C-alpha positions in Angstrom: 12.3 15.4 -27.9 12.6 12.8 -25.1 13.9 14.2 -21.8 16.0 12.3 -19.3 15.1 12.2 -15.7 17.8 14.7 -14.9 16.3 17.2 -17.3 18.8 16.7 -20.1 17.6 16.0 -23.6 18.1 12.6 -25.0 19.3 12.3 -28.6 17.9 8.8 -28.9 21.2 7.0 -29.3 22.8 4.5 -26.9 26.2 5.1 -25.5 28.5 2.6 -23.9 27.2 3.6 -20.5 23.6 3.6 -21.7 23.0 0.1 -23.0 19.5 -0.5 -24.2 17.6 -3.2 -22.4 14.3 -5.0 -22.9 11.0 -4.2 -21.0 11.5 -7.5 -19.0 14.9 -6.2 -17.8 13.4 -2.9 -16.9 10.7 -4.7 -14.9 13.4 -6.5 -12.9 15.3 -3.3 -12.3 12.2 -1.5 -11.0 10.8 -4.3 -8.9 13.6 -4.0 -6.3 12.0 -0.7 -5.2 8.5 -1.2 -6.7 7.6 -4.8 -6.1 4.1 -4.4 -7.5 5.0 -2.9 -10.9 4.1 -4.9 -13.9 4.8 -4.9 -17.6 1.3 -3.7 -18.2 2.0 -0.7 -16.0 5.1 0.2 -17.9 3.3 -0.1 -21.2 0.5 2.1 -19.8 3.0 4.8 -18.7 4.4 4.7 -22.2 1.0 5.1 -23.7 0.4 8.1 -21.5 3.6 9.7 -22.8 5.6 9.4 -19.5 8.4 7.5 -21.2 9.4 7.0 -24.9 11.5 3.9 -25.4 13.2 3.3 -28.7 11.9 0.6 -31.0 13.9 -2.0 -32.9 13.1 -2.7 -36.6 10.9 -5.6 -35.3 9.0 -3.3 -33.0 10.5 -4.4 -29.7 10.9 -1.7 -27.0 14.4 -0.9 -25.9 15.0 1.3 -22.8 18.0 3.3 -21.9 19.3 4.3 -18.4 17.4 7.6 -18.6 14.2 5.8 -19.4 14.5 3.6 -16.3 15.3 6.5 -14.1 12.3 8.4 -15.5 10.0 5.5 -14.8 11.3 5.3 -11.3 10.6 9.0 -10.8 7.0 8.6 -12.0 6.4 5.6 -9.7 7.9 7.5 -6.7 5.7 10.5 -7.3 2.7 8.2 -7.4 3.7 6.2 -4.4 5.1 8.9 -2.1 3.1 12.0 -3.1 -0.2 10.6 -4.5 0.2 12.6 -7.7 -1.9 11.8 -10.8 -0.2 11.3 -14.1 -1.2 14.7 -15.5 0.6 16.4 -12.6 3.6 14.1 -12.8 3.9 14.8 -16.5 3.9 18.6 -15.8 6.6 18.2 -13.1 8.8 16.1 -15.4 8.3 18.7 -18.2 9.3 21.4 -15.8 12.4 19.5 -14.8 13.2 19.0 -18.4 13.2 22.8 -18.8 15.6 23.1 -15.9 13.0 24.5 -13.6 12.7 23.7 -9.9 9.6 21.9 -8.6 8.2 21.5 -5.1 6.5 18.2 -4.3 4.0 17.9 -1.3 5.4 16.0 1.7 4.2 12.4 1.6 0.7 12.3 3.1 0.9 15.9 4.1 -2.0 17.5 2.3 -4.6 18.9 4.6 -7.8 20.8 4.1 -7.8 22.7 7.4 -4.3 23.9 8.3 -0.6 22.9 8.6 0.6 19.7 7.1 0.9 16.5 9.2 2.4 13.3 8.2 0.1 10.4 7.5 1.7 8.4 10.3 1.1 11.1 12.9 -1.6 11.1 15.5 -4.2 12.6 13.2 -4.9 11.3 9.6 -4.2 13.9 6.9 -7.1 15.3 5.0 -7.7 17.1 1.7 -10.6 19.3 0.8 -12.9 18.6 -2.1 -11.4 21.3 -4.4 -7.9 20.1 -3.5 -8.9 16.5 -4.3 -10.3 17.5 -7.7 -7.2 19.5 -8.6 -4.7 17.0 -7.4 -6.4 14.1 -9.1 -7.2 16.1 -12.3 -10.9 15.0 -12.3 -14.2 16.8 -12.6 -16.8 17.2 -9.9 -19.1 15.0 -11.9 -16.6 12.2 -12.0 -16.0 12.5 -8.2 -19.8 12.4 -7.7 -20.1 9.2 -9.7 -17.2 7.5 -7.9 -18.8 8.5 -4.6 -22.1 6.9 -5.7 -20.3 3.6 -6.1 -18.5 4.0 -2.7 -15.1 4.2 -4.3 -14.4 7.5 -2.5 -16.3 8.8 0.5 -15.9 12.1 2.5 -14.8 11.9 6.1 -17.5 12.5 8.7 -15.7 15.7 9.8 -15.4 16.9 6.2 -12.8 16.6 3.5 -11.2 13.4 2.4 -8.5 11.1 3.6 -5.2 12.0 1.9 -5.1 8.5 0.4 -8.2 9.5 -1.6 -5.9 11.4 -4.0 -4.1 8.1 -4.8 -7.4 6.2 -5.1 -8.8 8.8 -7.5 -5.7 8.7 -9.6 -5.9 4.9 -9.8 -9.6 4.9 -10.6 -8.9 7.4 -13.4 -6.0 5.3 -14.8 -8.2 2.1 -14.8 -10.9 4.1 -16.6 -8.5 4.6 -19.5 -8.6 0.8 -19.9 -12.4 0.8 -20.1 -12.9 -0.2 -16.4 -15.8 1.9 -15.1 -16.7 2.6 -11.5 -19.4 -0.1 -11.6 -16.7 -2.6 -12.5 -14.6 -1.6 -9.4 -17.2 -2.1 -6.8 -16.0 -5.7 -6.3 -12.5 -4.3 -5.5 -13.9 -1.9 -3.0 -16.0 -4.7 -1.3 -12.8 -6.9 -1.2 -10.8 -4.1 0.4 -13.6 -3.6 3.0 -13.5 -7.3 3.9 -9.7 -7.3 4.2 -9.9 -4.2 6.4 -12.5 -5.8 8.6 -10.2 -8.9 9.0 -7.3 -6.7 10.1 -9.6 -4.9 12.6 -10.6 -8.2 14.2 -6.9 -9.0 14.8 -6.0 -5.5 16.1 -9.1 -4.7 18.2 -8.0 -6.7 21.3 -4.7 -4.9 21.2 -6.3 -1.5 21.2 -8.5 -2.4 24.2 -5.5 -3.7 26.2 -4.8 -1.8 29.5 -1.1 -1.7 28.7 -0.2 1.6 27.0 2.6 0.0 25.0 0.4 -2.7 23.7 -2.1 -0.1 22.6 0.7 1.8 20.9 1.9 -1.4 19.2 -1.6 -1.9 17.7 -0.9 0.9 15.2 2.3 -0.8 14.1 0.6 -4.1 13.8 -2.2 -2.5 11.7 0.4 -1.1 9.2 2.3 -4.4 9.1 -0.9 -6.4 8.4 -2.1 -3.9 5.8 1.3 -4.1 3.9 1.2 -7.9 4.0 -2.4 -8.0 2.8 -1.6 -5.7 -0.1 1.4 -7.9 -1.1 -0.7 -11.1 -0.8 -3.5 -9.6 -2.9 -1.0 -8.5 -5.6 0.6 -12.0 -5.6 -2.8 -13.7 -5.8 -3.9 -11.6 -8.8 -0.6 -12.2 -10.6 -0.8 -15.9 -9.9 -4.4 -16.0 -11.2 -3.5 -14.2 -14.3 -0.6 -16.6 -15.0 -2.9 -19.5 -14.6 -5.4 -18.1 -17.0 -2.8 -17.1 -19.6 -0.8 -20.3 -19.5 
C-alpha cells in the first residue's frame, strides 16, 4: 500500500483537496526548490519504488499531493544528507510505520570524531566503512570507481563527505547502464571547471587583507553554484536540440 509523506496510508483515491496532476505539473512544483530535477529523475524514482503514482486508463501518470510531498522528501534527503536511495527508502518505510528517524546533519559525517558542518573551517570526512554503508555499495564497486578517479581518498585518510553523494549518483547512473568508464568524461570536465574557479579565487586567497582572504571562500561557493547551474542548463539545452 502506498504511504503518504506524513506516514499515513493512501487509499489511491483523489479527494477534493488532493487533485491528481500530470508529471509535468509535478516537475514545475518541485523545480521551485529543486531547479535541477527532471522528468527522467521523477520516472527513475518511480522505477525505484520511491513513489507510486496512479495511472489513467491510457497509461498516463497522475500524482496526488502526498506523491509530490514524498518526492520532495526524497530529493531533500539526497541534497541535504547525501543519502542513497536504499537508505531513503528505509527511512520513508519507517515513517510510514509511525517510527521516528534521525537524519545526519548536512555534511556532518566524520571519520575521526565529532561532527562538523561542511562550511566550517575543516572539511567533513567519512571513513571507508562509513562510505560503503551510507552509499549501499560493495568494496569491489568502490575499488572500481577509485580506479577511474570518480572517488579518491583524502591524503590524511577517509573521504570528503561529498563522496557519499557522488557514490549514490554513480550507483543511480549505473542502473541506467552507465558504467564508471563512461563517467570519466564527467570527472574530467568537473576537474577543468574546478581549475577555472581556482584561477579566479587564487589571487583573493593570497591577498594581504584578511577580509579579502575570507571572502575568497564565499566567492568559491558562489562560483561553484553558478558553474553547476550553467552545466545543468547546457546539458538540458543540448538534449532539447537533439530531441527536437
